[in-house]
Steps between C-alpha positions, in 0.01 A plus 500: 500500500700332229489129450831358643483217246443708189389827346184684586293534821488195723121477491445667162170406339355336811186601688496507876215548748576630850246525781526748784690728264395842629777535756781328690631166372230469231592835346874413512431169328294663226773756440775235487309283258431798273863602511590146389279546192168345608160648435348515846142492622508660846203384707380658823180574689594862453595590144881525491627850421827652378561199277829439319505457122398146417266473804122519468285531810187296567266508799378175649429333834714185527244347738227509233537197275263642234686831488833317477387292201372816331820698552728215387296464179515875445876516560557223248278674246684830539859389561527147369540152655625513856845346542567611858271522804628656826262480797593784734165634637480460873366651820598478866254512790711497814345358821556231757288196437281565801405840357497409130156543342331269257483785250875564516579130466275463193620823338864393540445165339275650231789713371814311596385144416179519293645774283802284417268213417271710280772656289712185479204290384391755242850541357589131519196410293640718224864401540437124483396495129803714414736273699700780648491757778629590847320580825654661805315556824639759741450346841669584830763359731223502760359195320792298637555652845231577763440869553309654792196695393524376141319162508256577218768656279750220559242227445370657181850542361583140590189388314592706196856368498400132513226559245759644262732207546217254438408699189861469385482124531180481300626737225858373468402261223366796300829689522363747752712591802356618837708641785467706817697799618469557876610846612585597855447852632495731200477879494145533367187682611377174654814469708497863613131471602619259776742747649402686814792741465699640209821314596320162533704374201807479725308283744402264218861471392623438856220258594272484800560222757170571675316392183748214428610666178861506385633796314635520144859370476579716195406807704251664265140488390439371153407750231207404274752481217687222680187285482434603140849385402430152636171488314664617176758224523239232559284599204802526267657225292793507742273304740369263235577190717361643825145422610306431822762692700448751785779759507529705820613857439522616861862586577527180702231603744342157537830314503309297239317317777 
């Protein structure tokens, strides 16, 4: 992607780190950043495969603070100082609260909230002396609207979103911007794992009154690339005066409640 304000790639010469990059939104974000000229460290519990030029895969567990510090240091040694962090890694354990296990609650927070904290802290410690950088956390519109069967996921995403905004306040004086992108239903393996039938996507679009869930006004599921485009904008210089914001990319599904 060319820089709209000048010659050359929009993110040429910058280093980006993306978690949860093996598939879905994370893979789309890594691809978009590389296409914009960034050198990308793609992090996942499973080593990302079929990588685009400019993307290097790394294996790490976002829930392991020691492993995170090690992989961030390695990425900087091999690719250079990190300019962009995008927290995408996430899991969903669906269950009503009465049936939700302690293990599922802890696992959800370990990835969706602790993982954001671990990577943000490790990268922020390096960005502060350089007085530059951007952080984007991919949250969920479920963080702002109650969802049946998704209490752990929604709560963990809400925690990650508020953490990122607090981080943005603390880092603003260092020239570092921190924002949140909150997708709605997106056509990813995580979304399709929730479907009981092949045509379940139509039900998501139309909504389900019995679960108090409105449909998607724009009449389509998001593609991972739709979320990646929002991330790309926020980490670019076009968003240089935007920080501590939470942008919903959900086709209007939450009516921005």
